[in-house]
mmCIF file of the N, C-alpha and C atoms, coordinates in Angstrom:
data_MODEL
# 
_entry.id   MODEL 
# 
loop_
_atom_site.group_PDB 
_atom_site.id 
_atom_site.type_symbol 
_atom_site.label_atom_id 
_atom_site.label_alt_id 
_atom_site.label_comp_id 
_atom_site.label_asym_id 
_atom_site.label_entity_id 
_atom_site.label_seq_id 
_atom_site.pdbx_PDB_ins_code 
_atom_site.Cartn_x 
_atom_site.Cartn_y 
_atom_site.Cartn_z 
_atom_site.occupancy 
_atom_site.B_iso_or_equiv 
_atom_site.pdbx_formal_charge 
_atom_site.auth_seq_id 
_atom_site.auth_comp_id 
_atom_site.auth_asym_id 
_atom_site.auth_atom_id 
_atom_site.pdbx_PDB_model_num 
ATOM 1   N N  . MET A 1 1  ? 103.128 126.695 85.195 1.00 0.00 ? 1  MET A N  1 
ATOM 2   C CA . MET A 1 1  ? 102.619 126.208 83.552 1.00 0.00 ? 1  MET A CA 1 
ATOM 3   C C  . MET A 1 1  ? 102.160 125.386 84.771 1.00 0.00 ? 1  MET A C  1 
ATOM 4   N N  . SER A 1 2  ? 101.029 124.977 83.601 1.00 0.00 ? 2  SER A N  1 
ATOM 5   C CA . SER A 1 2  ? 99.658  124.221 85.129 1.00 0.00 ? 2  SER A CA 1 
ATOM 6   C C  . SER A 1 2  ? 100.747 122.484 84.011 1.00 0.00 ? 2  SER A C  1 
ATOM 7   N N  . LEU A 1 3  ? 100.281 121.220 84.236 1.00 0.00 ? 3  LEU A N  1 
ATOM 8   C CA . LEU A 1 3  ? 99.955  120.470 83.268 1.00 0.00 ? 3  LEU A CA 1 
ATOM 9   C C  . LEU A 1 3  ? 99.098  119.799 82.839 1.00 0.00 ? 3  LEU A C  1 
ATOM 10  N N  . ASN A 1 4  ? 97.841  120.759 83.208 1.00 0.00 ? 4  ASN A N  1 
ATOM 11  C CA . ASN A 1 4  ? 96.977  120.956 81.454 1.00 0.00 ? 4  ASN A CA 1 
ATOM 12  C C  . ASN A 1 4  ? 97.645  121.467 80.338 1.00 0.00 ? 4  ASN A C  1 
ATOM 13  N N  . ASP A 1 5  ? 98.333  122.905 80.735 1.00 0.00 ? 5  ASP A N  1 
ATOM 14  C CA . ASP A 1 5  ? 98.989  123.656 79.628 1.00 0.00 ? 5  ASP A CA 1 
ATOM 15  C C  . ASP A 1 5  ? 99.969  122.781 79.335 1.00 0.00 ? 5  ASP A C  1 
ATOM 16  N N  . TYR A 1 6  ? 101.285 122.039 80.460 1.00 0.00 ? 6  TYR A N  1 
ATOM 17  C CA . TYR A 1 6  ? 101.962 121.232 79.669 1.00 0.00 ? 6  TYR A CA 1 
ATOM 18  C C  . TYR A 1 6  ? 101.780 119.923 78.007 1.00 0.00 ? 6  TYR A C  1 
ATOM 19  N N  . VAL A 1 7  ? 100.695 119.901 78.811 1.00 0.00 ? 7  VAL A N  1 
ATOM 20  C CA . VAL A 1 7  ? 99.725  118.279 78.176 1.00 0.00 ? 7  VAL A CA 1 
ATOM 21  C C  . VAL A 1 7  ? 99.860  119.109 76.729 1.00 0.00 ? 7  VAL A C  1 
ATOM 22  N N  . LYS A 1 8  ? 98.881  120.258 77.155 1.00 0.00 ? 8  LYS A N  1 
ATOM 23  C CA . LYS A 1 8  ? 98.563  120.693 75.745 1.00 0.00 ? 8  LYS A CA 1 
ATOM 24  C C  . LYS A 1 8  ? 99.640  121.076 75.006 1.00 0.00 ? 8  LYS A C  1 
ATOM 25  N N  . PHE A 1 9  ? 100.734 121.631 74.972 1.00 0.00 ? 9  PHE A N  1 
ATOM 26  C CA . PHE A 1 9  ? 101.818 122.360 74.207 1.00 0.00 ? 9  PHE A CA 1 
ATOM 27  C C  . PHE A 1 9  ? 103.162 120.544 73.655 1.00 0.00 ? 9  PHE A C  1 
ATOM 28  N N  . LEU A 1 10 ? 102.317 119.673 74.218 1.00 0.00 ? 10 LEU A N  1 
ATOM 29  C CA . LEU A 1 10 ? 103.306 118.006 74.554 1.00 0.00 ? 10 LEU A CA 1 
ATOM 30  C C  . LEU A 1 10 ? 102.230 117.937 72.914 1.00 0.00 ? 10 LEU A C  1 
ATOM 31  N N  . THR A 1 11 ? 100.689 117.790 73.102 1.00 0.00 ? 11 THR A N  1 
ATOM 32  C CA . THR A 1 11 ? 100.467 118.071 71.967 1.00 0.00 ? 11 THR A CA 1 
ATOM 33  C C  . THR A 1 11 ? 100.495 118.127 70.294 1.00 0.00 ? 11 THR A C  1 
ATOM 34  N N  . GLN A 1 12 ? 99.979  118.987 70.598 1.00 0.00 ? 12 GLN A N  1 
ATOM 35  C CA . GLN A 1 12 ? 100.258 120.431 69.373 1.00 0.00 ? 12 GLN A CA 1 
ATOM 36  C C  . GLN A 1 12 ? 101.981 120.163 69.045 1.00 0.00 ? 12 GLN A C  1 
ATOM 37  N N  . GLN A 1 13 ? 102.859 119.305 69.137 1.00 0.00 ? 13 GLN A N  1 
ATOM 38  C CA . GLN A 1 13 ? 104.205 119.861 69.223 1.00 0.00 ? 13 GLN A CA 1 
ATOM 39  C C  . GLN A 1 13 ? 104.425 118.531 68.920 1.00 0.00 ? 13 GLN A C  1 
ATOM 40  N N  . ALA A 1 14 ? 103.866 117.311 69.189 1.00 0.00 ? 14 ALA A N  1 
ATOM 41  C CA . ALA A 1 14 ? 103.551 116.024 68.470 1.00 0.00 ? 14 ALA A CA 1 
ATOM 42  C C  . ALA A 1 14 ? 103.124 115.869 67.582 1.00 0.00 ? 14 ALA A C  1 
ATOM 43  N N  . VAL A 1 15 ? 101.683 117.168 67.274 1.00 0.00 ? 15 VAL A N  1 
ATOM 44  C CA . VAL A 1 15 ? 100.580 116.654 66.092 1.00 0.00 ? 15 VAL A CA 1 
ATOM 45  C C  . VAL A 1 15 ? 101.697 117.952 65.338 1.00 0.00 ? 15 VAL A C  1 
ATOM 46  N N  . ILE A 1 16 ? 102.960 118.616 64.551 1.00 0.00 ? 16 ILE A N  1 
ATOM 47  C CA . ILE A 1 16 ? 103.573 119.799 64.069 1.00 0.00 ? 16 ILE A CA 1 
ATOM 48  C C  . ILE A 1 16 ? 104.468 118.819 63.200 1.00 0.00 ? 16 ILE A C  1 
ATOM 49  N N  . ARG A 1 17 ? 104.869 117.419 64.815 1.00 0.00 ? 17 ARG A N  1 
ATOM 50  C CA . ARG A 1 17 ? 105.891 116.948 63.806 1.00 0.00 ? 17 ARG A CA 1 
ATOM 51  C C  . ARG A 1 17 ? 105.700 115.511 63.328 1.00 0.00 ? 17 ARG A C  1 
ATOM 52  N N  . MET A 1 18 ? 104.311 115.551 62.774 1.00 0.00 ? 18 MET A N  1 
ATOM 53  C CA . MET A 1 18 ? 103.784 113.795 62.437 1.00 0.00 ? 18 MET A CA 1 
ATOM 54  C C  . MET A 1 18 ? 102.663 115.119 61.315 1.00 0.00 ? 18 MET A C  1 
ATOM 55  N N  . ASP A 1 19 ? 102.888 116.115 61.198 1.00 0.00 ? 19 ASP A N  1 
ATOM 56  C CA . ASP A 1 19 ? 102.499 116.633 59.520 1.00 0.00 ? 19 ASP A CA 1 
ATOM 57  C C  . ASP A 1 19 ? 103.634 117.083 58.633 1.00 0.00 ? 19 ASP A C  1 
ATOM 58  N N  . GLN A 1 20 ? 105.060 117.137 59.394 1.00 0.00 ? 20 GLN A N  1 
ATOM 59  C CA . GLN A 1 20 ? 105.952 117.474 59.009 1.00 0.00 ? 20 GLN A CA 1 
ATOM 60  C C  . GLN A 1 20 ? 105.707 115.656 57.959 1.00 0.00 ? 20 GLN A C  1 
ATOM 61  N N  . PRO A 1 21 ? 106.507 116.501 56.570 1.00 0.00 ? 21 PRO A N  1 
ATOM 62  C CA . PRO A 1 21 ? 106.834 115.188 55.657 1.00 0.00 ? 21 PRO A CA 1 
ATOM 63  C C  . PRO A 1 21 ? 108.406 114.435 56.678 1.00 0.00 ? 21 PRO A C  1 
ATOM 64  N N  . LYS A 1 22 ? 108.208 113.395 56.192 1.00 0.00 ? 22 LYS A N  1 
ATOM 65  C CA . LYS A 1 22 ? 109.972 112.242 56.489 1.00 0.00 ? 22 LYS A CA 1 
ATOM 66  C C  . LYS A 1 22 ? 111.257 113.225 56.039 1.00 0.00 ? 22 LYS A C  1 
ATOM 67  N N  . GLU A 1 23 ? 111.028 113.039 54.866 1.00 0.00 ? 23 GLU A N  1 
ATOM 68  C CA . GLU A 1 23 ? 112.420 113.975 54.460 1.00 0.00 ? 23 GLU A CA 1 
ATOM 69  C C  . GLU A 1 23 ? 112.706 115.299 54.933 1.00 0.00 ? 23 GLU A C  1 
ATOM 70  N N  . GLU A 1 24 ? 111.673 116.014 55.405 1.00 0.00 ? 24 GLU A N  1 
ATOM 71  C CA . GLU A 1 24 ? 112.060 116.563 56.444 1.00 0.00 ? 24 GLU A CA 1 
ATOM 72  C C  . GLU A 1 24 ? 112.810 117.335 57.489 1.00 0.00 ? 24 GLU A C  1 
ATOM 73  N N  . ARG A 1 25 ? 112.213 115.870 58.033 1.00 0.00 ? 25 ARG A N  1 
ATOM 74  C CA . ARG A 1 25 ? 112.071 115.971 59.940 1.00 0.00 ? 25 ARG A CA 1 
ATOM 75  C C  . ARG A 1 25 ? 114.368 115.012 60.129 1.00 0.00 ? 25 ARG A C  1 
ATOM 76  N N  . ARG A 1 26 ? 114.326 113.893 58.389 1.00 0.00 ? 26 ARG A N  1 
ATOM 77  C CA . ARG A 1 26 ? 115.325 113.697 58.628 1.00 0.00 ? 26 ARG A CA 1 
ATOM 78  C C  . ARG A 1 26 ? 116.367 114.675 57.711 1.00 0.00 ? 26 ARG A C  1 
ATOM 79  N N  . THR A 1 27 ? 116.232 115.114 57.365 1.00 0.00 ? 27 THR A N  1 
ATOM 80  C CA . THR A 1 27 ? 117.273 116.837 56.946 1.00 0.00 ? 27 THR A CA 1 
ATOM 81  C C  . THR A 1 27 ? 117.471 117.907 57.951 1.00 0.00 ? 27 THR A C  1 
ATOM 82  N N  . LYS A 1 28 ? 116.175 117.594 58.801 1.00 0.00 ? 28 LYS A N  1 
ATOM 83  C CA . LYS A 1 28 ? 116.773 118.632 59.936 1.00 0.00 ? 28 LYS A CA 1 
ATOM 84  C C  . LYS A 1 28 ? 117.584 117.635 61.174 1.00 0.00 ? 28 LYS A C  1 
ATOM 85  N N  . LYS A 1 29 ? 117.371 116.028 61.539 1.00 0.00 ? 29 LYS A N  1 
ATOM 86  C CA . LYS A 1 29 ? 118.083 115.615 62.223 1.00 0.00 ? 29 LYS A CA 1 
ATOM 87  C C  . LYS A 1 29 ? 118.971 115.315 61.495 1.00 0.00 ? 29 LYS A C  1 
ATOM 88  N N  . LEU A 1 30 ? 120.357 115.587 61.006 1.00 0.00 ? 30 LEU A N  1 
ATOM 89  C CA . LEU A 1 30 ? 120.881 114.905 59.540 1.00 0.00 ? 30 LEU A CA 1 
ATOM 90  C C  . LEU A 1 30 ? 121.757 117.270 60.937 1.00 0.00 ? 30 LEU A C  1 
ATOM 91  N N  . GLU A 1 31 ? 121.154 118.314 60.368 1.00 0.00 ? 31 GLU A N  1 
ATOM 92  C CA . GLU A 1 31 ? 121.957 118.923 60.320 1.00 0.00 ? 31 GLU A CA 1 
ATOM 93  C C  . GLU A 1 31 ? 121.465 119.761 61.747 1.00 0.00 ? 31 GLU A C  1 
ATOM 94  N N  . ARG A 1 32 ? 121.259 119.290 62.663 1.00 0.00 ? 32 ARG A N  1 
ATOM 95  C CA . ARG A 1 32 ? 121.363 119.032 63.824 1.00 0.00 ? 32 ARG A CA 1 
ATOM 96  C C  . ARG A 1 32 ? 122.515 117.945 64.554 1.00 0.00 ? 32 ARG A C  1 
ATOM 97  N N  . ARG A 1 33 ? 122.502 117.454 63.896 1.00 0.00 ? 33 ARG A N  1 
ATOM 98  C CA . ARG A 1 33 ? 123.719 116.211 63.596 1.00 0.00 ? 33 ARG A CA 1 
ATOM 99  C C  . ARG A 1 33 ? 125.451 116.800 63.539 1.00 0.00 ? 33 ARG A C  1 
ATOM 100 N N  . ALA A 1 34 ? 125.320 117.443 62.262 1.00 0.00 ? 34 ALA A N  1 
ATOM 101 C CA . ALA A 1 34 ? 126.301 118.593 61.936 1.00 0.00 ? 34 ALA A CA 1 
ATOM 102 C C  . ALA A 1 34 ? 126.955 119.109 62.687 1.00 0.00 ? 34 ALA A C  1 
ATOM 103 N N  . ASP A 1 35 ? 125.901 120.365 63.866 1.00 0.00 ? 35 ASP A N  1 
ATOM 104 C CA . ASP A 1 35 ? 126.210 121.799 64.051 1.00 0.00 ? 35 ASP A CA 1 
ATOM 105 C C  . ASP A 1 35 ? 126.350 121.008 65.696 1.00 0.00 ? 35 ASP A C  1 
ATOM 106 N N  . ARG A 1 36 ? 126.930 119.497 65.396 1.00 0.00 ? 36 ARG A N  1 
ATOM 107 C CA . ARG A 1 36 ? 126.450 119.172 66.865 1.00 0.00 ? 36 ARG A CA 1 
ATOM 108 C C  . ARG A 1 36 ? 128.464 119.286 67.368 1.00 0.00 ? 36 ARG A C  1 
ATOM 109 N N  . PRO A 1 37 ? 128.940 119.820 68.517 1.00 0.00 ? 37 PRO A N  1 
ATOM 110 C CA . PRO A 1 37 ? 130.568 119.505 68.984 1.00 0.00 ? 37 PRO A CA 1 
ATOM 111 C C  . PRO A 1 37 ? 130.458 119.047 68.861 1.00 0.00 ? 37 PRO A C  1 
ATOM 112 N N  . PRO A 1 38 ? 132.567 118.236 68.798 1.00 0.00 ? 38 PRO A N  1 
ATOM 113 C CA . PRO A 1 38 ? 133.012 116.554 68.682 1.00 0.00 ? 38 PRO A CA 1 
ATOM 114 C C  . PRO A 1 38 ? 132.532 115.987 70.205 1.00 0.00 ? 38 PRO A C  1 
ATOM 115 N N  . PHE A 1 39 ? 132.010 114.520 69.996 1.00 0.00 ? 39 PHE A N  1 
ATOM 116 C CA . PHE A 1 39 ? 131.316 114.732 71.862 1.00 0.00 ? 39 PHE A CA 1 
ATOM 117 C C  . PHE A 1 39 ? 132.762 114.681 73.001 1.00 0.00 ? 39 PHE A C  1 
ATOM 118 N N  . SER A 1 40 ? 134.173 114.660 72.023 1.00 0.00 ? 40 SER A N  1 
ATOM 119 C CA . SER A 1 40 ? 135.398 114.607 72.918 1.00 0.00 ? 40 SER A CA 1 
ATOM 120 C C  . SER A 1 40 ? 135.650 116.454 73.664 1.00 0.00 ? 40 SER A C  1 
ATOM 121 N N  . ASN A 1 41 ? 135.396 117.326 72.683 1.00 0.00 ? 41 ASN A N  1 
ATOM 122 C CA . ASN A 1 41 ? 134.909 118.617 72.971 1.00 0.00 ? 41 ASN A CA 1 
ATOM 123 C C  . ASN A 1 41 ? 133.635 118.404 73.790 1.00 0.00 ? 41 ASN A C  1 
ATOM 124 N N  . HIS A 1 42 ? 132.024 118.457 73.871 1.00 0.00 ? 42 HIS A N  1 
ATOM 125 C CA . HIS A 1 42 ? 131.932 117.888 74.176 1.00 0.00 ? 42 HIS A CA 1 
ATOM 126 C C  . HIS A 1 42 ? 131.082 118.039 75.741 1.00 0.00 ? 42 HIS A C  1 
ATOM 127 N N  . ALA A 1 43 ? 132.938 116.718 76.410 1.00 0.00 ? 43 ALA A N  1 
ATOM 128 C CA . ALA A 1 43 ? 132.383 115.641 77.534 1.00 0.00 ? 43 ALA A CA 1 
ATOM 129 C C  . ALA A 1 43 ? 133.963 116.126 78.079 1.00 0.00 ? 43 ALA A C  1 
ATOM 130 N N  . PHE A 1 44 ? 133.946 116.770 77.568 1.00 0.00 ? 44 PHE A N  1 
ATOM 131 C CA . PHE A 1 44 ? 135.700 116.701 77.653 1.00 0.00 ? 44 PHE A CA 1 
ATOM 132 C C  . PHE A 1 44 ? 136.270 118.877 78.096 1.00 0.00 ? 44 PHE A C  1 
ATOM 133 N N  . GLY A 1 45 ? 135.329 119.244 77.140 1.00 0.00 ? 45 GLY A N  1 
ATOM 134 C CA . GLY A 1 45 ? 135.599 120.720 76.903 1.00 0.00 ? 45 GLY A CA 1 
ATOM 135 C C  . GLY A 1 45 ? 137.499 120.459 75.956 1.00 0.00 ? 45 GLY A C  1 
ATOM 136 N N  . MET A 1 46 ? 137.447 122.106 76.494 1.00 0.00 ? 46 MET A N  1 
ATOM 137 C CA . MET A 1 46 ? 138.844 121.971 75.896 1.00 0.00 ? 46 MET A CA 1 
ATOM 138 C C  . MET A 1 46 ? 139.786 121.655 75.793 1.00 0.00 ? 46 MET A C  1 
ATOM 139 N N  . ILE A 1 47 ? 140.358 120.252 76.738 1.00 0.00 ? 47 ILE A N  1 
ATOM 140 C CA . ILE A 1 47 ? 140.880 119.567 77.416 1.00 0.00 ? 47 ILE A CA 1 
ATOM 141 C C  . ILE A 1 47 ? 141.685 119.064 76.266 1.00 0.00 ? 47 ILE A C  1 
ATOM 142 N N  . PRO A 1 48 ? 140.316 118.397 75.835 1.00 0.00 ? 48 PRO A N  1 
ATOM 143 C CA . PRO A 1 48 ? 141.012 116.736 74.229 1.00 0.00 ? 48 PRO A CA 1 
ATOM 144 C C  . PRO A 1 48 ? 141.958 117.970 72.964 1.00 0.00 ? 48 PRO A C  1 
ATOM 145 N N  . LEU A 1 49 ? 141.695 119.187 72.427 1.00 0.00 ? 49 LEU A N  1 
ATOM 146 C CA . LEU A 1 49 ? 141.532 119.838 71.784 1.00 0.00 ? 49 LEU A CA 1 
ATOM 147 C C  . LEU A 1 49 ? 143.043 120.150 71.936 1.00 0.00 ? 49 LEU A C  1 
ATOM 148 N N  . GLY A 1 50 ? 143.546 120.914 73.298 1.00 0.00 ? 50 GLY A N  1 
ATOM 149 C CA . GLY A 1 50 ? 144.764 121.593 73.906 1.00 0.00 ? 50 GLY A CA 1 
ATOM 150 C C  . GLY A 1 50 ? 145.349 120.399 74.030 1.00 0.00 ? 50 GLY A C  1 
ATOM 151 N N  . ILE A 1 51 ? 145.417 119.031 74.289 1.00 0.00 ? 51 ILE A N  1 
ATOM 152 C CA . ILE A 1 51 ? 146.397 117.760 73.434 1.00 0.00 ? 51 ILE A CA 1 
ATOM 153 C C  . ILE A 1 51 ? 147.178 117.420 72.908 1.00 0.00 ? 51 ILE A C  1 
ATOM 154 N N  . SER A 1 52 ? 146.013 117.123 71.331 1.00 0.00 ? 52 SER A N  1 
ATOM 155 C CA . SER A 1 52 ? 145.562 116.909 70.592 1.00 0.00 ? 52 SER A CA 1 
ATOM 156 C C  . SER A 1 52 ? 146.730 118.297 70.058 1.00 0.00 ? 52 SER A C  1 
ATOM 157 N N  . LEU A 1 53 ? 147.087 119.675 70.345 1.00 0.00 ? 53 LEU A N  1 
ATOM 158 C CA . LEU A 1 53 ? 147.350 120.561 69.163 1.00 0.00 ? 53 LEU A CA 1 
ATOM 159 C C  . LEU A 1 53 ? 148.537 120.201 70.062 1.00 0.00 ? 53 LEU A C  1 
ATOM 160 N N  . PHE A 1 54 ? 148.947 120.152 70.849 1.00 0.00 ? 54 PHE A N  1 
ATOM 161 C CA . PHE A 1 54 ? 150.468 119.987 71.646 1.00 0.00 ? 54 PHE A CA 1 
ATOM 162 C C  . PHE A 1 54 ? 150.983 118.990 71.169 1.00 0.00 ? 54 PHE A C  1 
ATOM 163 N N  . LEU A 1 55 ? 150.910 117.450 70.981 1.00 0.00 ? 55 LEU A N  1 
ATOM 164 C CA . LEU A 1 55 ? 150.827 116.707 70.093 1.00 0.00 ? 55 LEU A CA 1 
ATOM 165 C C  . LEU A 1 55 ? 151.280 115.958 69.213 1.00 0.00 ? 55 LEU A C  1 
ATOM 166 N N  . ARG A 1 56 ? 150.549 117.452 68.577 1.00 0.00 ? 56 ARG A N  1 
ATOM 167 C CA . ARG A 1 56 ? 151.364 117.224 67.302 1.00 0.00 ? 56 ARG A CA 1 
ATOM 168 C C  . ARG A 1 56 ? 152.350 118.799 66.390 1.00 0.00 ? 56 ARG A C  1 
ATOM 169 N N  . LYS A 1 57 ? 152.392 119.255 67.860 1.00 0.00 ? 57 LYS A N  1 
ATOM 170 C CA . LYS A 1 57 ? 153.429 120.341 67.880 1.00 0.00 ? 57 LYS A CA 1 
ATOM 171 C C  . LYS A 1 57 ? 154.609 119.635 68.322 1.00 0.00 ? 57 LYS A C  1 
ATOM 172 N N  . ASN A 1 58 ? 154.742 118.777 68.529 1.00 0.00 ? 58 ASN A N  1 
ATOM 173 C CA . ASN A 1 58 ? 156.105 117.673 69.660 1.00 0.00 ? 58 ASN A CA 1 
ATOM 174 C C  . ASN A 1 58 ? 156.052 116.765 67.637 1.00 0.00 ? 58 ASN A C  1 
ATOM 175 N N  . SER A 1 59 ? 155.140 116.261 67.579 1.00 0.00 ? 59 SER A N  1 
ATOM 176 C CA . SER A 1 59 ? 155.631 115.635 65.859 1.00 0.00 ? 59 SER A CA 1 
ATOM 177 C C  . SER A 1 59 ? 156.135 116.353 65.027 1.00 0.00 ? 59 SER A C  1 
ATOM 178 N N  . LYS A 1 60 ? 155.802 117.450 65.065 1.00 0.00 ? 60 LYS A N  1 
ATOM 179 C CA . LYS A 1 60 ? 156.118 117.944 64.062 1.00 0.00 ? 60 LYS A CA 1 
ATOM 180 C C  . LYS A 1 60 ? 158.046 118.652 64.174 1.00 0.00 ? 60 LYS A C  1 
ATOM 181 N N  . LYS A 1 61 ? 157.908 119.000 65.632 1.00 0.00 ? 61 LYS A N  1 
ATOM 182 C CA . LYS A 1 61 ? 159.187 119.110 66.492 1.00 0.00 ? 61 LYS A CA 1 
ATOM 183 C C  . LYS A 1 61 ? 160.275 118.048 65.613 1.00 0.00 ? 61 LYS A C  1 
ATOM 184 N N  . LYS A 1 62 ? 159.811 116.681 66.528 1.00 0.00 ? 62 LYS A N  1 
ATOM 185 C CA . LYS A 1 62 ? 161.070 115.657 66.223 1.00 0.00 ? 62 LYS A CA 1 
ATOM 186 C C  . LYS A 1 62 ? 161.281 114.930 64.425 1.00 0.00 ? 62 LYS A C  1 
ATOM 187 N N  . ASN A 1 63 ? 160.132 115.613 63.511 1.00 0.00 ? 63 ASN A N  1 
ATOM 188 C CA . ASN A 1 63 ? 159.579 115.873 62.193 1.00 0.00 ? 63 ASN A CA 1 
ATOM 189 C C  . ASN A 1 63 ? 160.893 116.790 62.168 1.00 0.00 ? 63 ASN A C  1 
ATOM 190 N N  . ARG A 1 64 ? 161.178 118.205 61.563 1.00 0.00 ? 64 ARG A N  1 
ATOM 191 C CA . ARG A 1 64 ? 162.284 118.764 61.989 1.00 0.00 ? 64 ARG A CA 1 
ATOM 192 C C  . ARG A 1 64 ? 163.695 117.909 62.447 1.00 0.00 ? 64 ARG A C  1 
ATOM 193 N N  . ARG A 1 65 ? 164.000 117.821 63.569 1.00 0.00 ? 65 ARG A N  1 
ATOM 194 C CA . ARG A 1 65 ? 165.659 117.091 63.912 1.00 0.00 ? 65 ARG A CA 1 
ATOM 195 C C  . ARG A 1 65 ? 165.815 116.181 63.059 1.00 0.00 ? 65 ARG A C  1 
ATOM 196 N N  . LYS A 1 66 ? 165.052 115.040 62.386 1.00 0.00 ? 66 LYS A N  1 
ATOM 197 C CA . LYS A 1 66 ? 165.933 114.315 61.426 1.00 0.00 ? 66 LYS A CA 1 
ATOM 198 C C  . LYS A 1 66 ? 166.400 114.302 60.709 1.00 0.00 ? 66 LYS A C  1 
# 
């Protein structure tokens, strides 16, 4: 892809975005945010989930013993 093609593509995308109403852009942005995984999973993978499940399991065992 040459530089000229890339500039053409960027200008087309900018024009398409400017033609959209502000509310439509806002709703799309909120949808993208909702679909994103939590930051801890994104940054560290499944480790935070595993730790939270382990701690939750242990806290339930402690509550049963009392």
